[in-house]
C-alpha positions, 0 to 999 in steps of 0.5 A: 798172602805171601806168607800163606803161599810160602807156608803152603809151598813148605808143607807140600815139600814134604811129599818130596824128597828134598826138604828138611830131610823129614822124609829121610831118604838117606836112611831108606833101605827098601827096593825102589817101590818103597823108596818112592812110596816113602817120598810121598809120605810126611811121616818118617817111619812109613819107609820099611822093608816089609810088613812089621810083625810088631809095632814099631814107634819113634818119640822124643824132642828136637831143638833147633836155635839160629843166631844173626851175627848182624840182625835181620830187619823185620818190619820196625824191628830186628831178629837176632835168634830164632828157637824151636823145641818140637817133640815129634811122635811117630808109631807104625802098626801092623794090621795083618801080613799085608797092610801096615798103619802109621801116624805121627804129629808133634807138639812145638814150642818156638821163640824169636828175640827181637830187638829195636833198631837201636838195640836198646830194647829187646823182646821175645815173642812165642809160638807154641801149639800141637801140629796136624796129626798125619794118619796113613795105611799102606796096603801090598795089593799085589805083593811088592808089585802094587801098593795103595797109600791112602793118607789123612792130615787130621786138622789137629794143628794150631791155625788160629792165630794172633797178631803176635802169633803171626809175627812169630810163624813168618820167622819160625817157618821161614824155609831156608831155616828148616826148623823141625816144625816149620807150621802147626796147622794146615787143615783137613786133607787127604791123599790117595795114591798107587806105587807100581814096581817092576824088576828089570835085570839088576834093577828095580824100577817103580812109578808112583802117583797120588792125589792130594785133596785140601780143604779149606781153613783159616791160617790167620785170626788178627785184628786188622785196622782194629777190625776183627777180620778172618782170612780164609785160604782154599788150597788147591788139590795136587797131583804128585808123580814119582819115578825110582830105580834101584840096584846092588852093585856088589855090596853097595846100593845105588838109588834114583828119584825123580818126583813131579809136583802139580798144583791147582788154583789156591783161593784166598779171601779176607773177610771182615765184618763190613764184607770181603776186603781182598779175594783172588786166586793164585797157583803155585809152579810146578816143582822137580825134584831128584835124589841120588843116594849111594850106599856103600858095603864097607867092612867094619861100618854099619852104614856109610851113605852119601845123598845129593838132593836137588829141588827146583820150584818154578815161578808161581802165578799171582792174583792177576793170572801171571807169572811172578818175576823172581818167584822161582828158586833152587834148593840143593842138599848134600849129606854123608853119613857114617855109623859105626859100632855093632848091631843091637849093641853100643853105636855111634854116627857122624854126619856132614851135610850142606845146603845151598838155597837160592831163595826168591827175588819177590821180596826181602824178607826171612821167608824167601832169603837165600842161605848157604850153610854146612854142618855137622852132627854127632849122635849116639845109639844106646840099645836099652831092651827092645828100644834104643836111646839116640841122643845126638848134637848139631852145629851148623855155619852159613850165611844168609842174605834177605836181599836188604841185608846179610849175615853170618848165621850160627846154627845149634841143634840137639835131640834125644830120641827113643826109637824101636825099629 
């Protein structure tokens, strides 16, 4: 139950600007209504200044790995290293002058290195498979003043998991680690939303609302005490609200986004051959997010931006209908991004970031651990005709605390991306 709740919370976080940089809010260039629209989308290629005349795409590979100086306890074992290699793909296709269609998905391969309590025996468990495919249709209904956003989560991702798969997912999908593809399958779902924008003096203002519908799915298919069983999860619907403001200040740009996510009750049932073994409902608490993005126009630089993001998740209600103590948490992220070079020619970029995750006190697992880390990234942009090849490397250093044990954590990452904008 707890793993399913964390999985649901991590998935819905992709609808805000606060998690894992999936929405890439620091890279948005549009007016405020497009900034808000970008936070509704799970696809990073959805944000754009205007409908594209030609298709755009992004594909490549992303590898991330975390190593713990002091192995963290997991049941009767300890985890030393967690890694994942993900191959994301995203495409944006114009459908006339007022509509665009985008699709995104990935294939992920993760591994967890475990050792016994004595450290004498080590084993590795793997989890690999496709993620869900996300489809989105965006239409300019009244110029740039009113936009319609329709999204579909196609259930192509892996949801039927064996015992070893579940064990790997609990660790690879731990929110503090922010792996490229923390979950694989989330079941069928859809989103419909509107974004309304208005100019007010020097400010561009926007308000957005979206309603998300989720169908039931099977997150776990494992043997429980030697009996074949299936856990059915019926996620609740959700409402996502956003407000945005954006303005120019000479050669600079300042943007703000605030978002609010409200969830209904999720239903869960564990069924066996002999009937239901466990059933009930729980409800995630509302979450509130805020983003400030400052883009500086500096001569000789393609880009210099600072992004500050904070997300607070309130306590959820457990099976008894009461709020659970220690189930609220806060995440704060800061990122400084600088890009140098000549547009359409060779360029390079440098990023410095940090994040602080308070974790949850409801238990002492890696999924609810507190974590603080700082990191740096270095990348190149190599134009090759109509596309650009962008290799990058990344290193991070931090600490993780499960409540039962703390450890220094070292992160390494690399990516190779082919982009057409």
